[in-house]
DRENDOTOR-760411 format. One line per 10 residues: number of its first residue (from 0); their letters; for each residue x, y, z of N, C-alpha, C. Coordinates in Angstrom, 1 decimal. Layout:
<atoms>
NUM) a) X Y Z X Y Z X Y Z ~ ...
</atoms>
This chain:
<atoms>
0) melkvtrwnr) -2.2 7.0 14.6 -2.1 7.0 12.8 -4.2 7.1 12.7 ~ -4.4 8.2 12.0 -6.0 8.1 11.7 -6.0 7.7 10.2 ~ -7.2 7.0 9.8 -7.5 7.2 8.8 -7.4 8.6 7.5 ~ -6.5 8.2 6.5 -6.0 9.3 5.7 -6.1 8.5 4.4 ~ -6.3 9.3 3.5 -6.5 8.9 1.9 -4.9 10.6 1.8 ~ -4.1 10.4 1.1 -3.4 11.7 0.7 -2.8 11.1 -1.3 ~ -3.7 12.2 -1.7 -2.9 12.2 -3.1 -2.1 13.0 -3.7 ~ -1.6 11.6 -4.6 -0.1 12.4 -5.7 -1.0 13.8 -6.4 ~ -0.1 14.8 -6.4 -0.7 16.1 -6.3 0.3 17.0 -7.4 ~ 1.4 15.4 -8.0 1.9 16.9 -9.2 1.8 16.1 -10.3
10) pepptqselv) 2.2 16.5 -11.8 1.5 16.4 -12.9 1.9 14.9 -13.2 ~ 3.4 14.3 -13.4 3.9 13.8 -13.6 3.8 12.6 -13.0 ~ 3.7 11.0 -13.3 3.1 10.3 -11.9 4.8 9.5 -11.4 ~ 4.4 9.7 -10.2 5.6 8.9 -9.4 6.5 8.3 -9.5 ~ 7.8 7.5 -9.4 8.3 6.9 -9.8 8.8 5.8 -8.6 ~ 9.0 4.5 -8.4 9.2 3.3 -7.6 10.3 4.4 -6.3 ~ 11.5 4.3 -6.6 12.3 4.7 -5.7 12.0 6.3 -5.2 ~ 11.3 6.8 -6.2 10.9 8.3 -5.2 9.6 8.1 -4.2 ~ 9.1 7.5 -4.5 8.1 6.3 -3.7 8.4 5.8 -2.2 ~ 9.8 4.6 -2.7 10.3 4.3 -1.3 11.5 5.1 -0.7
20) raleaeglaa) 12.1 6.2 -1.6 12.8 7.3 -0.4 11.5 7.7 0.5 ~ 10.7 8.3 -0.3 9.8 8.7 1.1 8.6 8.1 2.2 ~ 9.1 6.6 1.6 9.0 6.0 3.2 9.8 6.0 3.7 ~ 10.8 5.6 3.3 11.5 5.6 4.3 12.8 7.3 5.2 ~ 12.1 8.1 4.5 12.3 9.4 5.0 11.5 9.5 6.3 ~ 10.3 9.1 6.4 9.8 8.3 7.3 10.1 7.6 8.4 ~ 10.8 7.2 8.2 11.6 5.3 8.7 10.6 4.2 8.3 ~ 10.1 4.0 7.5 9.3 3.1 7.5 9.9 2.5 6.1 ~ 10.1 0.9 6.3 11.1 0.0 5.7 9.3 -0.3 4.2 ~ 9.7 -0.3 3.2 8.5 -0.8 2.2 9.1 -1.9 1.2
30) yieddepnhs) 7.9 -2.2 1.3 8.1 -4.3 0.6 6.9 -3.7 -1.1 ~ 6.7 -4.7 -1.8 6.6 -4.3 -2.8 5.1 -5.3 -2.6 ~ 4.3 -5.5 -3.2 3.1 -5.9 -2.8 2.7 -5.6 -4.9 ~ 2.7 -6.8 -4.9 2.0 -7.5 -7.0 0.9 -8.5 -6.4 ~ -0.4 -7.7 -7.8 -1.5 -8.4 -7.6 -1.8 -8.3 -9.2 ~ -2.4 -9.5 -10.1 -3.3 -9.6 -11.0 -4.2 -9.1 -10.8 ~ -5.1 -8.5 -11.8 -6.3 -7.9 -12.4 -7.4 -8.8 -11.9 ~ -8.6 -8.5 -11.2 -9.5 -9.0 -11.0 -9.5 -10.1 -9.5 ~ -8.5 -9.4 -8.7 -8.2 -9.7 -7.2 -8.9 -9.5 -6.3 ~ -9.6 -9.9 -5.6 -10.2 -9.5 -4.6 -9.7 -9.4 -3.4
40) yeahthpnde) -9.7 -8.5 -1.7 -9.5 -9.5 -1.0 -11.0 -9.3 0.4 ~ -10.7 -9.8 1.0 -12.5 -9.8 2.0 -11.7 -9.4 2.8 ~ -12.6 -8.4 3.6 -12.6 -7.9 4.6 -11.7 -8.3 6.3 ~ -10.7 -7.8 6.4 -9.2 -7.9 7.2 -9.3 -6.4 7.7 ~ -8.0 -7.6 9.1 -7.5 -6.2 9.7 -6.0 -6.8 9.5 ~ -4.9 -5.5 9.8 -3.5 -5.7 10.3 -3.3 -5.4 11.9 ~ -2.0 -6.0 12.6 -2.5 -5.8 14.2 -1.7 -4.7 14.2 ~ -0.6 -4.1 13.3 0.2 -2.4 12.9 -0.9 -1.6 12.7 ~ -0.4 -0.2 12.4 -0.3 0.6 11.7 0.0 0.3 9.9 ~ -0.7 0.6 8.9 -0.1 0.3 7.8 0.1 1.5 6.8
50) vlvavlgeit) 0.8 1.5 5.6 0.4 2.8 4.9 0.5 1.7 3.6 ~ 0.0 2.2 2.8 -0.3 1.5 1.5 -0.1 2.9 0.8 ~ 0.9 2.1 -0.4 1.2 3.7 -1.5 0.5 2.9 -3.0 ~ -0.1 3.4 -3.7 0.4 2.8 -5.1 1.1 3.3 -5.9 ~ 1.8 2.3 -7.1 2.3 2.9 -7.8 2.7 2.4 -9.1 ~ 1.6 1.3 -9.4 1.5 0.9 -10.7 -0.2 0.6 -10.5 ~ -0.9 1.0 -11.7 -1.8 -0.1 -11.6 -3.4 1.2 -10.8 ~ -4.1 0.5 -10.5 -4.9 1.0 -10.0 -6.0 0.0 -9.2 ~ -6.3 0.6 -7.9 -6.8 -0.7 -6.6 -7.6 0.0 -6.0 ~ -9.0 -0.6 -6.0 -9.9 0.5 -5.2 -10.0 -0.4 -3.8
60) mgvgdqkwvl) -9.8 0.7 -2.3 -9.7 -0.1 -0.8 -11.1 0.2 -0.7 ~ -11.8 0.4 0.9 -12.9 0.2 1.3 -12.1 -0.1 2.5 ~ -13.4 0.7 3.5 -13.1 1.0 5.5 -15.0 1.2 5.4 ~ -15.6 0.6 6.0 -16.8 0.6 5.9 -18.0 1.2 5.0 ~ -18.0 2.2 4.6 -18.9 3.0 3.8 -18.3 4.0 2.7 ~ -16.7 3.6 2.9 -15.2 4.5 2.7 -15.0 4.1 1.4 ~ -14.9 3.8 0.1 -13.9 3.5 -0.4 -13.6 4.5 -1.4 ~ -12.0 4.1 -1.8 -11.4 4.9 -2.6 -10.7 4.4 -3.6 ~ -10.3 5.0 -5.1 -9.8 4.3 -6.1 -8.2 5.1 -6.2 ~ -6.8 4.4 -5.4 -5.9 4.9 -5.6 -5.1 4.1 -7.0
70) kpgdrldlpa) -4.6 5.2 -7.5 -3.8 5.5 -8.1 -2.0 5.6 -8.1 ~ -1.7 5.8 -8.6 0.0 6.2 -9.0 0.3 7.0 -8.4 ~ 0.9 6.8 -6.5 1.4 8.1 -6.0 0.3 8.2 -4.8 ~ -0.9 7.8 -5.3 -1.6 8.0 -3.9 -1.1 6.9 -2.5 ~ -1.6 7.6 -1.2 -1.2 6.4 0.0 -2.9 6.7 1.0 ~ -2.3 5.9 1.1 -4.0 5.4 2.3 -2.8 4.6 3.0 ~ -3.7 5.6 4.1 -3.0 5.2 6.0 -3.5 4.6 6.8 ~ -3.5 2.9 7.2 -4.9 2.4 7.5 -4.4 2.0 9.2 ~ -5.3 2.6 10.6 -4.7 2.8 11.8 -5.1 1.2 12.1 ~ -4.1 0.8 13.0 -4.4 -0.8 13.1 -5.6 -0.8 13.4
80) ntlhwaetps) -5.9 -2.6 13.4 -6.9 -3.4 13.4 -8.5 -2.8 12.7 ~ -8.2 -2.2 11.9 -9.1 -1.2 10.9 -9.8 -2.4 9.3 ~ -10.7 -3.1 9.8 -11.2 -3.6 8.7 -11.7 -2.7 7.8 ~ -11.0 -3.4 6.5 -10.8 -3.0 5.1 -10.7 -4.3 4.0 ~ -11.1 -3.7 2.9 -11.3 -4.7 1.7 -10.5 -4.1 1.0 ~ -9.9 -4.9 0.0 -9.6 -4.7 -1.6 -9.6 -5.0 -2.3 ~ -10.3 -4.5 -4.1 -10.6 -5.0 -5.4 -9.3 -4.3 -6.4 ~ -8.7 -5.3 -7.5 -8.6 -4.9 -8.3 -8.7 -5.0 -9.4 ~ -8.8 -3.8 -10.4 -10.1 -3.7 -11.6 -9.4 -4.5 -12.5 ~ -10.1 -4.9 -14.0 -10.2 -5.9 -14.7 -8.4 -5.9 -15.7
90) tgpirllgas) -8.0 -4.7 -15.5 -7.1 -3.8 -16.2 -5.4 -4.4 -15.8 ~ -4.6 -4.6 -16.2 -2.9 -4.5 -15.8 -3.1 -5.1 -14.2 ~ -2.0 -4.8 -14.3 -1.3 -5.6 -13.1 -1.2 -4.4 -12.2 ~ -0.9 -4.6 -10.9 -1.8 -3.6 -9.9 0.0 -3.9 -9.2 ~ 0.9 -2.5 -8.9 2.0 -2.4 -7.9 1.8 -2.2 -6.7 ~ 1.8 -2.2 -5.5 1.1 -1.3 -4.3 3.1 -1.4 -3.6 ~ 3.4 -0.3 -2.6 4.2 -0.5 -2.0 3.2 -0.6 -0.8 ~ 3.9 -1.2 0.4 3.7 -1.9 1.8 4.2 -1.3 3.0 ~ 3.6 -0.7 3.9 4.6 -0.6 4.9 4.1 -0.4 6.3 ~ 4.4 -1.4 7.6 3.6 -1.3 8.5 4.5 -0.2 9.7
100) lgdeydptra) 3.8 0.6 10.2 4.6 1.6 11.5 4.7 -0.1 12.7 ~ 6.0 0.7 13.2 7.1 -0.3 14.5 7.4 -2.1 13.9 ~ 6.8 -1.6 12.7 7.4 -3.0 11.9 8.6 -3.5 11.7 ~ 9.7 -4.8 12.2 11.0 -4.7 11.6 11.1 -5.9 10.9 ~ 11.7 -5.9 10.1 12.1 -6.8 8.9 11.9 -7.7 9.9 ~ 10.8 -9.1 9.6 10.5 -10.1 9.9 10.2 -11.0 8.4 ~ 11.4 -12.0 8.3 11.0 -13.0 7.3 10.5 -14.0 6.9 ~ 9.8 -14.3 8.2 8.4 -15.7 8.8 7.4 -14.5 7.9 ~ 6.8 -13.3 7.9 6.2 -12.9 7.3 6.1 -13.3 5.9 ~ 5.6 -13.3 5.2 5.5 -14.0 3.6 5.4 -12.5 2.5
110) drseatrahp) 4.6 -11.8 3.2 4.3 -10.8 2.0 5.6 -9.7 2.4 ~ 5.9 -9.2 3.9 7.2 -8.9 4.2 8.4 -9.3 4.1 ~ 9.1 -10.1 3.1 10.5 -10.8 3.5 12.0 -9.9 3.1 ~ 12.5 -10.3 2.4 14.0 -9.4 2.0 14.0 -9.8 0.3 ~ 13.1 -10.8 0.2 13.1 -10.7 -1.7 12.3 -10.1 -1.6 ~ 10.9 -9.4 -1.0 9.6 -7.7 -1.4 10.3 -6.9 -0.9 ~ 11.1 -6.7 -0.1 11.7 -5.4 0.2 12.0 -4.1 -1.1 ~ 11.5 -3.1 -0.9 11.8 -2.2 -2.0 13.2 -1.1 -1.6 ~ 13.9 -1.5 -2.5 14.7 0.0 -2.4 15.1 1.2 -3.5 ~ 15.1 2.3 -3.4 14.6 3.0 -4.0 15.8 2.9 -5.1
</atoms>
């Protein structure tokens, strides 16, 4: 996987179901990640390739000297072990769909459990 941002290219915003179906068509299991306003994630990595898709609100994601504001439907592909950070703005709640390439359902991972699994 290469580091890539794909922007939503339709005039109407996507539905969560539409985004989940798109990820499932790629063989990915989507998990809901909800965030509050004014939240930040310090620079960190994940051991697997990650896909993040904005569903609601906006989130700023950064890698090195690059940063992107993801809006509903925008997608960020993060290769495994890529050091990245995130910040949410002060306005409204944020919802992302997250998926890891090669990940199976793992009940021991708090942010990726059956309780947070997204369904169309």
